[in-house]
C-alpha positions as CSV (number, residue, x, y, z in Angstrom):
1,M,-27.2,8.6,9.8
2,L,-25.7,8.3,6.3
3,P,-23.9,11.6,4.6
4,D,-25.4,12.8,1.6
5,Y,-22.1,13.9,0.4
6,I,-18.4,12.4,1.0
7,F,-15.4,14.2,0.0
8,E,-12.2,11.8,0.4
9,A,-8.8,13.2,0.2
10,S,-5.5,11.4,-0.2
11,W,-2.1,12.1,-2.2
12,E,-2.8,8.6,-3.6
13,V,-5.8,9.9,-5.4
14,C,-5.3,9.0,-9.3
15,N,-1.2,9.0,-8.4
16,K,-0.3,5.5,-8.1
17,V,2.7,5.4,-5.4
18,G,1.6,3.1,-2.5
19,G,-0.6,0.9,-1.1
20,I,-3.1,3.5,0.0
21,Y,-3.9,3.8,-3.8
22,T,-5.1,0.4,-3.5
23,V,-7.2,0.5,-0.4
24,L,-9.3,3.5,-2.2
25,S,-9.3,2.0,-5.5
26,T,-10.9,-0.7,-5.0
27,R,-13.4,0.8,-2.4
28,A,-14.1,3.2,-4.6
29,K,-16.7,1.2,-6.4
30,T,-18.3,0.1,-3.2
31,L,-19.0,3.7,-2.1
32,Q,-19.9,4.8,-5.6
33,E,-23.0,1.8,-5.7
34,Q,-24.3,3.4,-2.4
35,F,-23.8,6.8,-2.8
36,A,-24.1,7.7,-6.8
37,D,-21.7,10.6,-7.4
38,H,-21.8,12.0,-4.1
39,I,-18.5,10.4,-3.2
40,I,-16.1,12.6,-4.9
41,F,-12.5,11.9,-4.4
42,I,-9.9,14.9,-3.8
43,G,-5.9,14.3,-5.1
44,P,-3.1,16.3,-6.1
45,D,-2.7,17.8,-9.7
46,C,1.2,16.4,-9.9
47,W,0.1,15.8,-14.0
48,T,0.7,19.3,-15.4
49,K,3.1,18.9,-18.0
50,K,1.2,15.0,-19.4
51,E,-2.2,13.5,-19.2
52,C,-2.9,11.4,-15.6
53,P,-3.1,8.1,-16.8
54,Y,-5.6,7.2,-14.0
55,F,-7.7,10.3,-14.6
56,I,-10.7,10.9,-17.5
57,A,-11.6,14.4,-17.8
58,D,-15.3,15.2,-17.7
59,D,-16.0,18.9,-18.1
60,T,-20.0,18.5,-18.1
61,L,-19.5,17.7,-14.1
62,F,-20.0,20.6,-11.7
63,E,-20.8,23.2,-14.6
64,G,-19.6,26.6,-13.9
65,W,-18.3,25.7,-11.0
66,K,-14.6,25.4,-12.2
67,D,-14.4,28.9,-13.3
68,E,-15.9,30.5,-10.2
69,A,-12.9,28.4,-8.3
70,L,-10.3,29.6,-10.8
71,K,-11.6,33.1,-9.4
72,D,-10.6,32.5,-6.1
73,G,-7.4,31.2,-7.4
74,L,-8.6,27.3,-7.2
75,K,-7.0,25.7,-10.3
76,L,-9.2,22.2,-10.7
77,R,-9.4,19.4,-13.1
78,I,-12.7,17.7,-12.8
79,G,-13.5,14.1,-14.1
80,R,-13.2,10.6,-13.1
81,W,-11.1,8.0,-11.4
82,D,-10.5,5.3,-14.0
83,V,-10.6,2.5,-11.5
84,P,-13.8,0.3,-11.1
85,G,-16.8,2.6,-10.4
86,K,-15.4,5.3,-12.1
87,P,-15.8,7.6,-9.3
88,I,-15.9,11.8,-9.4
89,A,-12.1,12.7,-8.7
90,I,-11.0,16.4,-8.5
91,L,-7.1,17.1,-8.9
92,V,-6.3,20.3,-7.4
93,D,-2.9,22.3,-8.2
94,F,-1.4,23.1,-5.1
95,Q,1.6,24.9,-6.1
96,P,0.2,28.2,-6.1
97,Y,-0.3,28.1,-2.1
98,F,3.9,27.6,-1.6
99,E,4.1,31.4,-1.7
100,K,1.5,31.3,1.4
101,K,3.1,28.5,3.4
102,N,5.0,30.7,6.4
103,D,1.0,32.6,6.5
104,I,-0.8,29.1,6.6
105,Y,1.9,27.2,9.0
106,T,1.7,30.3,11.3
107,W,-2.0,30.0,11.2
108,L,-1.8,26.1,11.9
109,W,0.2,27.0,15.1
110,E,-1.9,29.5,16.1
111,N,-4.8,27.6,16.2
112,Y,-3.7,24.3,16.8
113,K,0.2,24.0,18.0
114,V,0.9,22.4,15.2
115,D,4.7,22.6,14.8
116,S,5.5,23.1,11.3
117,L,9.2,24.7,12.3
118,H,11.3,21.4,11.6
119,A,10.0,20.4,8.4
120,Y,11.6,19.1,5.6
121,G,11.1,16.8,2.6
122,D,7.6,16.1,1.7
123,Y,5.8,18.0,4.7
124,D,6.0,20.9,2.5
125,E,4.1,19.7,-0.5
126,A,1.9,17.1,1.3
127,S,0.9,20.6,3.3
128,M,-0.1,22.8,0.4
129,F,-2.0,20.0,-1.3
130,S,-3.7,19.4,2.1
131,Y,-4.7,22.7,2.6
132,A,-5.9,23.1,-1.2
133,A,-7.8,20.0,-1.1
134,A,-9.5,21.6,2.2
135,L,-10.5,24.8,-0.2
136,V,-12.0,22.3,-2.9
137,V,-14.2,21.3,-0.1
138,E,-15.0,24.7,1.2
139,S,-15.6,26.2,-2.2
140,F,-17.8,23.1,-3.4
141,Y,-20.1,23.3,0.0
142,K,-20.6,27.2,-0.6
143,K,-22.0,27.1,-4.1
144,F,-23.9,23.7,-4.1
145,L,-24.6,22.7,-0.1
146,N,-25.9,24.2,2.6
147,K,-26.4,22.9,6.5
148,S,-29.3,20.4,5.7
149,H,-26.8,18.4,4.1
150,K,-24.5,15.9,6.0
151,V,-21.1,16.4,4.5
152,V,-17.9,14.4,5.7
153,F,-14.3,15.3,4.6
154,H,-12.2,12.1,5.0
155,G,-8.5,12.6,5.2
156,N,-6.1,9.6,4.7
157,E,-2.7,9.9,6.5
158,W,-0.9,13.0,8.0
159,M,-0.1,14.5,4.5
160,T,-4.1,15.3,4.9
161,G,-3.9,16.6,8.5
162,L,-3.8,20.2,7.6
163,G,-6.7,20.2,5.2
164,L,-9.1,18.5,8.1
165,L,-7.3,20.6,10.7
166,Y,-8.5,24.2,8.0
167,I,-12.1,22.4,7.7
168,N,-12.7,21.6,11.3
169,K,-12.0,25.3,11.9
170,V,-13.8,27.4,8.8
171,L,-16.4,25.1,8.3
172,P,-17.6,23.4,11.6
173,E,-21.1,22.0,9.3
174,V,-18.7,19.0,7.8
175,A,-17.5,16.4,9.8
176,T,-14.2,15.5,9.8
177,L,-12.8,11.8,9.6
178,F,-8.9,11.1,9.6
179,T,-7.4,7.6,8.9
180,T,-4.0,7.0,9.7
181,H,-2.8,4.0,8.0
182,A,0.5,4.1,9.7
183,T,2.0,6.3,12.4
184,S,4.7,8.2,11.0
185,I,6.6,7.7,14.2
186,G,5.9,4.1,14.6
187,R,7.2,3.6,10.8
188,S,10.2,5.6,11.8
189,I,11.1,3.7,14.9
190,A,10.5,0.7,12.9
191,G,12.7,1.6,10.1
192,N,15.7,2.9,12.3
193,N,16.1,-0.7,13.8
194,K,15.2,-0.1,17.0
195,P,12.5,-2.3,18.8
196,L,9.0,-1.0,18.7
197,Y,6.3,-3.8,19.8
198,D,8.5,-4.9,23.2
199,Y,9.0,-1.4,24.3
200,L,5.9,0.6,22.7
201,F,4.2,0.9,26.0
202,A,7.8,3.1,27.0
203,Y,8.0,5.1,24.0
204,N,6.8,8.7,24.3
205,G,5.6,9.5,20.8
206,D,7.2,13.4,21.0
207,Q,10.3,12.8,22.4
208,M,10.9,10.2,19.6
209,S,10.2,12.2,17.0
210,E,12.7,14.7,17.9
211,E,15.4,12.1,18.4
212,L,14.3,10.6,15.1
213,N,13.6,14.5,13.3
214,I,10.4,14.0,12.2
215,Q,8.8,16.4,14.4
216,S,6.5,18.1,12.2
217,K,4.9,15.0,10.5
218,H,4.2,13.4,13.8
219,S,2.7,16.7,15.4
220,I,0.4,17.3,12.5
221,E,-0.6,13.7,12.7
222,K,-0.8,13.6,16.6
223,Q,-2.8,17.1,16.5
224,T,-5.5,15.9,13.7
225,A,-5.9,12.6,15.8
226,H,-7.1,15.0,18.8
227,H,-8.9,17.4,16.8
228,V,-10.9,15.6,13.9
229,D,-14.8,14.0,14.7
230,C,-13.7,10.5,14.1
231,F,-10.2,9.4,14.5
232,T,-9.6,5.5,12.7
233,T,-6.9,3.5,11.8
234,V,-6.7,0.0,9.6
235,S,-6.1,-3.2,12.1
236,D,-5.7,-3.4,15.9
237,I,-2.2,-3.7,16.1
238,T,-2.0,0.2,14.7
239,A,-4.8,0.9,16.7
240,N,-2.6,0.3,20.0
241,E,0.3,2.3,18.3
242,C,-2.0,5.0,18.1
243,L,-3.0,4.7,21.7
244,E,0.7,4.9,22.6
245,L,2.3,7.4,20.5
246,L,-0.6,9.7,19.7
247,D,-2.2,9.2,23.0
248,K,-5.5,9.0,21.3
249,P,-7.1,6.0,21.1
250,V,-9.1,5.8,17.7
251,D,-12.6,5.7,17.5
252,F,-13.0,2.9,14.9
253,V,-10.5,-0.1,12.9
254,L,-11.6,0.2,9.2
255,P,-9.8,-2.8,8.2
256,N,-8.8,-3.0,4.7
257,G,-11.0,-4.9,2.2
258,F,-10.7,-6.1,-1.4
259,D,-12.6,-5.9,-4.6
260,N,-12.4,-9.0,-6.5
261,S,-14.4,-8.1,-9.6
262,F,-11.4,-7.9,-11.8
263,V,-10.0,-11.3,-10.6
264,P,-10.5,-13.6,-14.0
265,K,-12.5,-16.8,-13.9
266,G,-12.1,-20.1,-15.2
267,A,-10.7,-20.5,-18.3
268,T,-9.4,-16.7,-18.5
269,F,-7.6,-17.2,-15.0
270,T,-5.9,-20.5,-16.3
271,R,-4.7,-19.0,-19.6
272,K,-3.6,-16.0,-17.6
273,R,-1.7,-17.9,-15.0
274,K,-0.1,-20.3,-17.7
275,A,1.3,-16.5,-19.7
276,A,2.5,-15.4,-16.3
277,R,4.5,-18.1,-15.3
278,K,5.6,-18.8,-19.2
279,R,7.0,-14.9,-19.0
280,L,8.6,-15.1,-15.5
281,L,10.5,-18.4,-16.5
282,D,11.8,-16.9,-19.8
283,V,13.2,-13.7,-18.2
284,A,14.6,-16.1,-15.5
285,N,16.1,-18.5,-18.3
286,A,17.5,-15.5,-20.2
287,L,18.9,-13.9,-17.6
288,L,20.7,-17.0,-15.6
289,G,21.1,-19.1,-18.6
290,T,19.2,-22.1,-17.2
291,D,16.4,-24.2,-18.7
292,L,14.1,-23.9,-15.6
293,D,10.4,-25.5,-16.6
294,D,7.2,-25.3,-15.3
295,D,7.4,-27.5,-12.2
296,T,10.0,-25.0,-11.1
297,L,8.5,-23.3,-7.7
298,I,7.6,-19.7,-8.4
299,V,7.6,-17.7,-5.3
300,S,7.9,-13.8,-4.5
301,T,7.8,-11.0,-2.3
302,S,6.7,-7.4,-3.2
303,G,5.7,-4.1,-2.1
304,R,7.4,-0.9,-0.9
305,Y,11.4,-0.9,-0.8
306,E,11.2,-0.9,3.6
307,F,13.9,-3.4,3.5
308,R,13.4,-4.5,7.3
309,N,10.0,-3.0,7.4
310,K,8.4,-5.3,4.8
311,G,10.5,-8.1,5.3
312,V,12.7,-8.2,2.6
313,D,15.8,-8.9,4.9
314,V,14.5,-12.1,6.1
315,Y,13.1,-13.4,2.8
316,I,16.7,-13.4,1.2
317,E,18.0,-14.9,4.5
318,A,15.1,-17.6,3.8
319,M,15.8,-18.3,0.3
320,N,19.7,-18.6,1.1
321,R,18.7,-21.1,4.0
322,L,16.7,-22.9,1.5
323,L,19.7,-23.5,-0.8
324,R,20.7,-26.1,1.7
325,D,17.8,-27.4,2.5
326,K,17.5,-31.6,2.1
327,E,13.6,-31.4,2.0
328,L,12.9,-29.5,-0.9
329,K,11.3,-31.4,-3.6
330,K,11.7,-28.9,-6.6
331,K,13.7,-26.2,-8.3
332,V,12.7,-22.4,-6.6
333,L,12.4,-19.2,-8.6
334,A,12.8,-16.5,-6.0
335,F,11.5,-13.0,-7.3
336,I,12.2,-9.6,-5.3
337,E,9.3,-7.4,-6.7
338,V,10.2,-4.0,-5.2
339,P,10.6,-0.7,-6.8
340,G,14.1,0.5,-6.2
341,W,16.4,3.7,-7.7
342,V,16.0,2.1,-11.4
343,G,18.5,3.3,-13.9
344,E,17.0,1.2,-17.5
345,P,16.1,-2.2,-18.7
346,R,19.3,-4.3,-19.0
347,T,19.9,-4.1,-23.0
348,D,21.6,-7.4,-22.5
349,L,18.9,-9.2,-21.3
350,V,16.1,-7.9,-23.8
351,E,18.4,-8.8,-26.5
352,R,18.4,-12.1,-25.5
353,L,14.4,-12.4,-25.1
354,N,13.7,-10.8,-28.5
355,S,16.2,-13.6,-29.7
356,G,14.1,-16.6,-28.9
357,K,17.0,-18.6,-28.7
358,K,18.0,-20.9,-25.6
359,Y,21.2,-19.8,-23.7
360,D,23.2,-22.0,-21.2
361,T,25.7,-19.1,-19.8
362,P,24.7,-16.5,-17.3
363,L,24.5,-12.7,-18.1
364,E,27.1,-10.8,-15.7
365,V,25.4,-9.9,-12.5
366,P,22.5,-12.6,-13.1
367,E,20.7,-11.2,-10.0
368,I,18.9,-8.1,-11.3
369,T,16.8,-7.6,-14.2
370,H,16.9,-3.7,-14.3
371,W,20.6,-1.4,-13.7
372,L,20.0,0.9,-10.8
373,H,21.8,3.9,-9.9
374,N,22.9,2.8,-6.9
375,M,24.4,-0.7,-7.8
376,S,26.9,-0.3,-5.1
377,H,24.6,0.8,-2.4
378,D,21.7,-1.2,-2.8
379,N,20.6,-3.2,0.3
380,V,19.3,-6.4,-1.6
381,L,22.3,-6.4,-3.7
382,G,24.4,-5.8,-0.9
383,M,22.8,-8.8,1.1
384,L,22.9,-10.8,-1.7
385,K,26.6,-10.4,-2.0
386,F,27.8,-10.6,1.4
387,L,25.2,-14.1,1.5
388,D,27.3,-15.0,-1.8
389,M,24.2,-15.6,-3.7
390,H,24.8,-15.6,-7.2
391,N,22.5,-17.9,-8.9
392,S,25.7,-20.6,-9.9
393,A,24.1,-22.9,-12.2
394,D,24.0,-25.7,-9.7
395,D,21.9,-23.9,-7.0
396,N,18.4,-25.4,-6.5
397,V,16.8,-22.0,-5.8
398,K,17.5,-19.0,-8.0
399,L,16.5,-15.3,-6.6
400,I,16.3,-12.2,-8.9
401,F,15.6,-8.4,-8.1
402,L,12.7,-7.2,-10.1
403,P,13.4,-3.5,-9.3
404,C,10.6,-1.9,-11.1
405,Y,6.9,-0.8,-10.6
406,L,5.4,-3.8,-12.8
407,T,3.2,-1.7,-14.7
408,G,3.3,-3.5,-18.0
409,N,5.8,-1.3,-19.6
410,D,8.9,-2.2,-17.4
411,G,10.9,-2.8,-20.5
412,V,11.6,-6.8,-19.3
413,L,8.3,-7.9,-17.9
414,N,5.7,-6.1,-19.8
415,M,3.3,-7.2,-17.7
416,P,1.1,-5.8,-15.4
417,Y,1.7,-6.6,-11.4
418,Y,-1.9,-8.4,-11.4
419,D,-1.3,-10.1,-14.4
420,L,1.8,-11.3,-13.1
421,V,0.9,-12.1,-9.4
422,L,-1.3,-15.5,-10.2
423,G,1.7,-16.8,-11.9
424,N,3.2,-17.7,-8.3
425,D,2.9,-20.7,-6.1
426,I,3.7,-18.9,-2.7
427,C,4.1,-15.4,-1.9
428,I,6.3,-14.2,0.8
429,Y,5.8,-11.1,3.1
430,P,7.1,-11.6,6.5
431,S,6.8,-8.3,7.7
432,Y,8.2,-6.5,10.7
433,Y,6.1,-3.4,10.5
434,E,2.8,-3.7,8.6
435,P,-0.5,-1.8,9.3
436,W,-2.1,-4.2,7.3
437,G,-0.8,-5.5,4.6
438,Y,-2.8,-5.1,0.8
439,T,-0.2,-7.8,-0.8
440,P,-1.2,-10.7,0.7
441,L,-4.8,-10.3,0.8
442,E,-4.1,-9.8,-3.3
443,A,-2.3,-12.5,-3.6
444,I,-5.2,-14.7,-2.0
445,A,-7.6,-13.3,-3.9
446,F,-5.5,-14.7,-6.7
447,K,-5.6,-17.6,-5.1
448,V,-2.1,-17.8,-4.2
449,P,-1.1,-19.0,-0.9
450,C,0.8,-16.8,1.0
451,I,3.1,-16.2,4.1
452,T,2.9,-13.3,6.0
453,T,3.2,-12.5,10.2
454,D,1.4,-11.5,13.0
455,L,2.8,-8.1,13.2
456,A,0.8,-7.4,9.9
457,G,-3.1,-6.5,10.7
458,F,-4.0,-9.0,7.9
459,G,-2.2,-12.0,9.5
460,L,-3.8,-11.2,12.9
461,W,-7.3,-11.0,11.4
462,A,-6.4,-14.6,8.8
463,N,-5.7,-16.1,12.5
464,S,-9.0,-14.7,13.8
465,E,-10.8,-16.0,11.1
466,K,-9.5,-19.5,11.9
467,G,-9.4,-19.0,15.9
468,A,-5.8,-20.0,15.6
469,Y,-2.4,-20.2,13.7
470,S,-3.3,-20.3,10.0
471,E,-1.4,-22.1,8.4
472,I,-0.4,-22.7,4.8
473,E,-2.8,-25.7,4.3
474,D,-5.3,-23.0,5.1
475,G,-4.6,-20.7,2.2
476,V,-2.2,-18.1,4.6
477,K,0.9,-19.1,6.7
478,V,0.7,-16.8,9.5
479,I,4.6,-16.7,11.5
480,H,4.6,-15.5,14.7
481,R,7.4,-12.6,14.8
482,T,8.7,-10.6,17.6
483,D,11.3,-8.0,18.0
484,Y,14.1,-10.6,17.9
485,N,13.3,-13.5,16.6
486,Y,14.7,-12.9,12.7
487,S,16.4,-16.2,12.5
488,E,13.5,-18.1,13.4
489,V,10.8,-16.5,11.1
490,A,13.7,-17.4,8.3
491,D,13.6,-20.8,9.4
492,V,9.9,-20.9,9.1
493,I,9.6,-19.5,5.8
494,K,12.8,-21.8,4.8
495,D,10.6,-24.6,6.2
496,T,7.2,-23.8,4.6
497,V,7.8,-23.3,1.2
498,A,10.1,-27.1,1.4
499,L,6.7,-28.6,2.7
500,Y,5.1,-26.6,0.1
501,S,7.1,-28.1,-2.6
502,G,6.2,-31.7,-1.4
503,F,2.8,-30.9,-1.5
504,T,0.3,-33.5,-3.7
505,E,-2.0,-32.2,-6.6
506,K,-4.8,-32.5,-4.0
507,E,-3.0,-31.0,-1.0
508,I,-2.1,-28.1,-3.4
509,K,-5.3,-27.6,-5.0
510,K,-6.8,-27.7,-1.0
511,S,-4.3,-24.5,0.0
512,R,-5.4,-23.0,-3.4
513,D,-8.7,-23.4,-2.8
514,N,-9.1,-21.7,0.9
515,A,-6.9,-18.9,0.0
516,E,-9.7,-17.9,-2.4
517,K,-12.4,-18.6,0.0
518,L,-10.7,-16.3,2.6
519,S,-10.1,-13.8,0.2
520,K,-14.0,-13.5,0.2
521,K,-14.5,-12.7,3.8
522,A,-12.3,-9.4,3.0
523,L,-14.3,-7.9,0.1
524,W,-15.4,-4.5,0.6
525,S,-18.8,-5.5,0.9
526,K,-18.6,-7.5,4.0
527,F,-16.2,-4.4,5.3
528,I,-18.1,-1.9,4.0
529,I,-20.1,-1.4,7.2
530,Y,-17.5,0.0,9.6
531,Y,-17.2,2.6,7.2
532,M,-21.0,3.6,7.9
533,Q,-20.6,3.3,11.4
534,A,-17.4,5.7,11.3
535,Y,-19.6,8.6,9.0
536,D,-22.9,8.0,11.6
537,F,-20.5,8.4,14.5
538,A,-18.6,11.9,12.8
539,L,-22.1,13.2,11.5
540,Q,-23.3,13.1,15.0
541,K,-20.9,15.2,16.0
542,A,-21.0,18.0,13.5
543,E,-24.9,17.8,14.1
544,T,-24.5,18.8,17.6
545,R,-22.5,22.0,16.4
546,K,-24.9,22.8,14.1
547,R,-27.5,23.3,16.9
548,I,-25.5,25.4,18.8
């Protein structure tokens, strides 16, 4: 059974703040091809004072509805998400619901025993958006649809839980589907330096949420998982986490796919790779006062600034050990591309880049491209200082921190992430906590071999495709990682980069080709079937309710 309409809500619809943006925006094209404007994304209107760069308004869509919704207090912007497929997107203003917050939370407690008493930070904001998103679905349904239509409301992450529970209660004709990309309690346990995996069977999610002060997020996530028609996650490793910490097995695992339609081909790819490498080397040489050439091995890690969870700590440790590795055959330029509390681009670096001259002396603090607001309390800079890594002239490994979103207008690199990533020789993502892992999938789609771990859903998937531990020759090196083998992981990263530095042109081509081949097995066209199964499962339950 396929839906006639799908509403999909997320804090990251037309709002680029994390990996879920990539999940939804790359999947949109495949869904749009199948459901042709009957897939409608709902996101927060965070752009009341400026234009949203990812949204194209279209007042011809659903004429008359916006004005009717406004009479009910719903302020909407209707248009299209500016991503491949151009799906319909509705941005909803959730600010008006803050004044009703206590009534909404009371309703939530009375109907679902969700504990909102301990709410703080982003809980209120997410909940009011979630409630507003549900009102959008309810309003649309009453205006355009009826019980003859098969409708799915799909929410992503705990931030959409309140809305899913609302629809579950007031509009039972609509099937509800919930995807947790990472449990809030699992991420918190890992982020607080507690061993997650060896003790997973012994943790009590409710108890740990009290200890780590995230009762409200855990409560809404758990109750949503238990009450929706279909509960899903993105990998087997997170499915196990859901069972243990939320006391609810998932109904389906929906692995994250990729849309490679924007990956350049042929001569364009070659030109873009050359331009990316030149830009990265130019920035490094201006910052360091060096003359690194195109024979330099360029490596990077990227993602959210979760120092331990994303393995940024072990990446730095591996680069430090590589400094003294006798097997290293090339100079290494290593980047950390994670957005920190960035202040401004370095004017001294920009001046050097604009001058076009070559310099033989480094700038002050030659480890960072942008000044931070918290220079003395930053984890990356702190670890570099602790390890005495200061990009000295005779170091064969230079490590540079790019602490900003690479959107193309950061003031230094001025190239978007997808135009830069293909300039790498290897990408390294040694995650400790990674439900799926988009960054390695993106890397291999751009023919860049990568290193990841078997604590990432993507790493487990790569191993399953090979039927054994995947190696760098296969396009992806998967490292066995546990709660306690940090030092071993750092050594394996070091050894893998050193090994790759000695590869012949033929060996490099084989690794790069294998990376691209593997990425094609993870296209949305291959993974969308799992979504169809989940839609069917949810709709069967809703159809049963309709008959009662």
